[in-house]
One Martini backbone bead per residue (centre of mass of N, CA, C, O) as a GRO file, in nm:
protein
  242
    1MET     BB    1   3.160   1.752   2.171
    2LEU     BB    2   3.074   2.051   2.225
    3ILE     BB    3   3.353   2.175   2.188
    4ARG     BB    4   3.391   2.085   1.895
    5PHE     BB    5   3.144   2.234   1.788
    6LYS     BB    6   3.239   2.523   1.863
    7ARG     BB    7   3.501   2.518   1.702
    8PHE     BB    8   3.373   2.460   1.428
    9SER     BB    9   3.190   2.709   1.416
   10SER     BB   10   3.416   2.922   1.437
   11PHE     BB   11   3.566   2.831   1.182
   12ILE     BB   12   3.338   2.887   0.977
   13VAL     BB   13   3.299   3.187   1.036
   14MET     BB   14   3.595   3.277   0.988
   15ALA     BB   15   3.621   3.168   0.700
   16GLY     BB   16   3.394   3.334   0.579
   17ILE     BB   17   3.514   3.614   0.643
   18PHE     BB   18   3.788   3.579   0.502
   19CYS     BB   19   3.681   3.505   0.218
   20THR     BB   20   3.511   3.758   0.175
   21ALA     BB   21   3.749   3.964   0.203
   22GLY     BB   22   3.963   3.796  -0.011
   23ASN     BB   23   3.708   3.705  -0.210
   24ALA     BB   24   3.488   3.802  -0.461
   25GLN     BB   25   3.364   3.505  -0.530
   26VAL     BB   26   3.233   3.498  -0.277
   27LYS     BB   27   2.915   3.383  -0.155
   28PHE     BB   28   2.591   3.479  -0.035
   29GLY     BB   29   2.313   3.309   0.134
   30VAL     BB   30   1.960   3.215   0.130
   31LYS     BB   31   1.719   2.996   0.308
   32THR     BB   32   1.410   2.802   0.251
   33GLY     BB   33   1.188   2.543   0.402
   34LEU     BB   34   1.149   2.182   0.419
   35SER     BB   35   1.098   1.936   0.679
   36ILE     BB   36   1.139   1.571   0.662
   37SER     BB   37   1.103   1.368   0.947
   38GLU     BB   38   1.275   1.104   1.140
   39ILE     BB   39   1.300   0.830   1.379
   40LEU     BB   40   1.551   0.601   1.435
   41THR     BB   41   1.517   0.270   1.576
   42SER     BB   42   1.629  -0.026   1.744
   43ASN     BB   43   1.354  -0.046   1.892
   44GLN     BB   44   1.064  -0.115   2.019
   45GLN     BB   45   0.813   0.108   2.085
   46THR     BB   46   0.706   0.244   2.411
   47ALA     BB   47   0.417   0.326   2.624
   48ILE     BB   48   0.253   0.483   2.900
   49ILE     BB   49  -0.110   0.464   2.905
   50ASN     BB   50  -0.297   0.461   3.162
   51GLY     BB   51  -0.111   0.195   3.257
   52ARG     BB   52  -0.043   0.117   2.955
   53SER     BB   53   0.119  -0.071   2.720
   54GLN     BB   54   0.241   0.075   2.410
   55SER     BB   55   0.289   0.077   2.075
   56ILE     BB   56   0.522   0.243   1.856
   57ARG     BB   57   0.502   0.432   1.544
   58ASN     BB   58   0.687   0.591   1.316
   59PHE     BB   59   0.655   0.913   1.147
   60PRO     BB   60   0.654   1.166   0.953
   61LYS     BB   61   0.766   1.512   0.986
   62THR     BB   62   0.687   1.851   0.954
   63GLY     BB   63   0.892   2.149   0.882
   64PHE     BB   64   1.124   2.395   0.938
   65ALA     BB   65   1.386   2.541   0.708
   66GLY     BB   66   1.670   2.767   0.769
   67GLY     BB   67   1.927   3.005   0.630
   68VAL     BB   68   2.280   3.018   0.576
   69PHE     BB   69   2.547   3.079   0.318
   70PHE     BB   70   2.844   2.971   0.152
   71SER     BB   71   3.027   3.022  -0.163
   72ILE     BB   72   3.338   2.845  -0.229
   73PRO     BB   73   3.565   2.840  -0.462
   74LEU     BB   74   3.797   2.586  -0.600
   75THR     BB   75   3.679   2.559  -0.886
   76SER     BB   76   3.491   2.573  -1.172
   77LYS     BB   77   3.305   2.320  -1.030
   78LEU     BB   78   3.408   2.351  -0.733
   79SER     BB   79   3.260   2.380  -0.398
   80LEU     BB   80   3.222   2.535  -0.080
   81GLN     BB   81   2.942   2.475   0.168
   82PRO     BB   82   2.867   2.652   0.431
   83GLU     BB   83   2.624   2.622   0.706
   84LEU     BB   84   2.335   2.783   0.875
   85THR     BB   85   2.070   2.598   1.036
   86TYR     BB   86   1.725   2.576   1.098
   87ALA     BB   87   1.543   2.288   1.249
   88ASN     BB   88   1.252   2.092   1.231
   89GLN     BB   89   1.235   1.795   1.408
   90GLY     BB   90   1.145   1.433   1.412
   91ALA     BB   91   0.813   1.289   1.495
   92LYS     BB   92   0.549   1.059   1.451
   93GLY     BB   93   0.337   0.880   1.693
   94ASN     BB   94   0.172   0.565   1.681
   95PHE     BB   95  -0.048   0.342   1.804
   96SER     BB   96  -0.042  -0.048   1.757
   97ASN     BB   97  -0.239  -0.246   1.984
   98ASN     BB   98  -0.557  -0.197   2.012
   99SER     BB   99  -0.610  -0.009   2.229
  100LEU     BB  100  -0.822   0.193   2.412
  101ASN     BB  101  -0.549   0.348   2.486
  102SER     BB  102  -0.507   0.605   2.271
  103ALA     BB  103  -0.244   0.780   2.079
  104SER     BB  104  -0.038   1.068   2.002
  105GLU     BB  105   0.293   1.164   1.888
  106THR     BB  106   0.512   1.464   1.906
  107TYR     BB  107   0.838   1.508   1.799
  108LYS     BB  108   1.027   1.801   1.902
  109LEU     BB  109   1.328   1.898   1.723
  110ASP     BB  110   1.562   2.152   1.766
  111PHE     BB  111   1.805   2.263   1.523
  112LEU     BB  112   2.153   2.345   1.480
  113ASN     BB  113   2.303   2.342   1.164
  114ILE     BB  114   2.630   2.220   1.010
  115PRO     BB  115   2.705   2.215   0.695
  116LEU     BB  116   2.977   2.056   0.485
  117LEU     BB  117   2.997   2.113   0.143
  118LEU     BB  118   3.031   1.957  -0.167
  119GLN     BB  119   3.008   2.117  -0.490
  120TYR     BB  120   2.888   2.011  -0.814
  121ARG     BB  121   2.887   2.128  -1.137
  122LEU     BB  122   2.659   2.126  -1.385
  123PRO     BB  123   2.495   2.159  -1.648
  124LEU     BB  124   2.248   2.410  -1.655
  125GLY     BB  125   2.266   2.451  -1.317
  126PHE     BB  126   2.337   2.195  -1.199
  127PHE     BB  127   2.374   1.992  -0.886
  128VAL     BB  128   2.592   1.838  -0.648
  129GLU     BB  129   2.597   1.708  -0.294
  130THR     BB  130   2.833   1.665  -0.009
  131GLY     BB  131   2.846   1.595   0.353
  132PRO     BB  132   2.882   1.696   0.664
  133GLN     BB  133   2.693   1.711   0.989
  134TRP     BB  134   2.626   1.937   1.249
  135GLY     BB  135   2.434   1.924   1.566
  136LEU     BB  136   2.230   2.137   1.779
  137LEU     BB  137   2.039   2.105   2.052
  138LEU     BB  138   1.777   2.323   2.165
  139LYS     BB  139   1.503   2.143   2.158
  140ALA     BB  140   1.273   1.919   2.357
  141ARG     BB  141   0.950   1.777   2.272
  142ILE     BB  142   0.621   1.647   2.372
  143ARG     BB  143   0.313   1.564   2.214
  144GLU     BB  144   0.006   1.449   2.363
  145ASP     BB  145  -0.279   1.277   2.210
  146LEU     BB  146  -0.580   1.185   2.313
  147THR     BB  147  -0.837   0.997   2.251
  148GLY     BB  148  -1.120   1.205   2.302
  149SER     BB  149  -0.934   1.459   2.353
  150THR     BB  150  -0.862   1.824   2.389
  151ILE     BB  151  -0.603   1.751   2.558
  152SER     BB  152  -0.265   1.821   2.589
  153ARG     BB  153   0.048   1.683   2.638
  154TYR     BB  154   0.365   1.804   2.788
  155TYR     BB  155   0.718   1.742   2.719
  156HIS     BB  156   1.039   1.808   2.860
  157VAL     BB  157   1.335   1.625   2.695
  158LYS     BB  158   1.639   1.716   2.663
  159ASP     BB  159   1.782   1.514   2.874
  160SER     BB  160   1.732   1.251   2.669
  161TYR     BB  161   1.951   1.404   2.492
  162LYS     BB  162   2.191   1.492   2.307
  163SER     BB  163   2.344   1.796   2.213
  164THR     BB  164   2.463   1.623   1.968
  165ASP     BB  165   2.505   1.575   1.606
  166PHE     BB  166   2.569   1.327   1.334
  167GLY     BB  167   2.597   1.351   0.968
  168TRP     BB  168   2.491   1.283   0.624
  169VAL     BB  169   2.501   1.446   0.304
  170ALA     BB  170   2.269   1.437   0.015
  171GLY     BB  171   2.237   1.605  -0.313
  172ALA     BB  172   2.029   1.833  -0.523
  173GLY     BB  173   2.015   2.091  -0.792
  174TYR     BB  174   1.920   2.441  -0.886
  175ILE     BB  175   2.044   2.729  -1.080
  176SER     BB  176   1.972   3.020  -1.200
  177PRO     BB  177   2.064   3.302  -1.378
  178VAL     BB  178   1.935   3.473  -1.107
  179ASN     BB  179   2.011   3.302  -0.829
  180ILE     BB  180   1.772   3.103  -0.825
  181GLY     BB  181   1.694   2.816  -0.615
  182PHE     BB  182   1.713   2.452  -0.559
  183ASP     BB  183   1.691   2.183  -0.310
  184ILE     BB  184   1.761   1.829  -0.238
  185ARG     BB  185   1.798   1.643   0.075
  186TYR     BB  186   1.979   1.393   0.264
  187THR     BB  187   1.987   1.300   0.621
  188LEU     BB  188   2.199   1.081   0.803
  189GLY     BB  189   2.232   0.949   1.098
  190LEU     BB  190   2.542   0.835   1.275
  191SER     BB  191   2.442   0.906   1.561
  192ASP     BB  192   2.364   0.854   1.888
  193PHE     BB  193   2.121   1.080   2.063
  194SER     BB  194   2.107   0.918   2.308
  195ASN     BB  195   2.189   0.937   2.662
  196GLY     BB  196   2.082   0.667   2.830
  197SER     BB  197   1.836   0.827   2.964
  198SER     BB  198   1.572   0.917   3.127
  199SER     BB  199   1.337   1.104   3.198
  200LYS     BB  200   1.219   1.290   3.462
  201MET     BB  201   0.960   1.192   3.317
  202SER     BB  202   0.833   0.881   3.345
  203GLU     BB  203   0.571   0.923   3.137
  204ALA     BB  204   0.738   0.971   2.907
  205PRO     BB  205   0.760   0.894   2.547
  206ILE     BB  206   1.048   0.747   2.517
  207GLN     BB  207   1.289   0.622   2.341
  208ASN     BB  208   1.445   0.326   2.270
  209GLY     BB  209   1.759   0.304   2.250
  210SER     BB  210   1.870   0.382   1.960
  211ILE     BB  211   1.895   0.710   1.789
  212LYS     BB  212   1.807   0.858   1.466
  213ASN     BB  213   1.830   1.068   1.205
  214SER     BB  214   1.581   1.152   0.937
  215VAL     BB  215   1.624   1.377   0.650
  216VAL     BB  216   1.423   1.585   0.442
  217GLN     BB  217   1.520   1.865   0.226
  218ILE     BB  218   1.346   2.158   0.101
  219SER     BB  219   1.480   2.432  -0.097
  220LEU     BB  220   1.494   2.788  -0.118
  221PHE     BB  221   1.726   3.011  -0.296
  222TYR     BB  222   1.966   3.290  -0.258
  223LEU     BB  223   2.238   3.435  -0.451
  224PHE     BB  224   2.464   3.664  -0.400
  225GLY     BB  225   2.555   3.845  -0.691
  226LYS     BB  226   2.650   3.734  -0.963
  227THR     BB  227   2.519   3.628  -1.240
  228ARG     BB  228   2.435   3.367  -1.446
  229ALA     BB  229   2.502   3.271  -1.739
  230ARG     BB  230   2.377   3.164  -2.009
  231PRO     BB  231   2.391   2.893  -2.177
  232ALA     BB  232   2.531   2.770  -2.433
  233ALA     BB  233   2.419   2.580  -2.702
  234ASN     BB  234   2.702   2.412  -2.750
  235ASP     BB  235   2.816   2.362  -2.416
  236GLY     BB  236   2.676   2.439  -2.134
  237SER     BB  237   2.788   2.671  -1.992
  238THR     BB  238   2.855   2.858  -1.650
  239GLU     BB  239   2.932   3.142  -1.675
  240GLU     BB  240   2.975   3.449  -1.566
  241GLY     BB  241   2.850   3.750  -1.548
  242ASN     BB  242   2.854   4.110  -1.523
   0.00000   0.00000   0.00000
């Protein structure tokens, strides 16, 4: 899986370079934004806190997401958009069995993601997009905060997860006539990225069963190149200006 990820990454980079050199219409962009993520689990989650088993319920976690992308036109309305983005993902876990030994967990998963999206342009600068996404796990750690304590426990648990992840993206957005835009997208993990083994730290609160990513991403972006002409009042066209 990791070899396939590397081959795909190399293909995207080479394709972007080739298209940029050979087609003046290909554009390059940068983006930054917010990641709102959660971990979907197949089993009820538990952890051992001070010798007691406690149930965990996951909640969304916010983080940073940003990177670069190419916009490669295929037709007047359809374009291919490969991206390379860094994203803080994971979840927040709270214990829910009314035990005196309570705590909160923050699952911090750093990914390098490669979405490969088809983007369809609508009138007035709006667009919709969808496509697959491959992810490479860079770092995984858990911060545990015990109630009533000012000291946090940290667990480095990258060995408890697979190094790669696969999901599907769907979203929509808007680009202004001056090439500044925004988009909002949802990525659902389609692969189980648990490696099926526990962490080397037996006390670490690792999720049980299969686990998948669930991520909402809101981004602001800028697309370098010619600006988009303002749409005509009669037909809403989005041809580029000079």
